[in-house]
Phi, psi and omega in degrees: 000129181281145172281131180250154175238149188232138166263134181223156176235125177251152174238130178284129176282346180279313184235005179064012179274157181262152174229134180247133179209179176217153184196166173267335182235097187295317180297314180298316183294319177298320177298316179300317178301311185285343174273358180079020182272356180251117186308315187288345181235000187298334179274000186243012180288151004279154179241146181238135176290124181247339184195147171208158174230142180255142181226153177278342180232146177298321180301317180296317179296318180292324177295319179295318177302311181298320182293322179289327180285329186260336186250100181302328180291318179297316179293320178299318178295318179294317179301319180296317181295322185245028187306321181293330178290335185269353181292000000 
C-alpha cells in the first residue's frame, strides 16, 4: 500500500472562510484543526473538510498547496469547479 499525501480545503463554520493545507494523515490533521491545535485556524473552529486531492509524493502535495495559496487564478478555477462543495 502506497503512502499518500493530501492537499485539503477546509471551510470554517464560524466565518465561512477557506483554509488550504497539506498532510500525510488527513483524519489526524482535521482533528488537530478542530481541537484548536493549529495556530492558523484555532480561532476559526469548527472546520469542515470540503475538498481534497491525493498525491503519491509529499512534494507534489506541497506544490499544489503553494500554487493554490499564491495563484489566485488557480484557486479561482478550482473554486469554480467545486463550487457546490464549498457552499
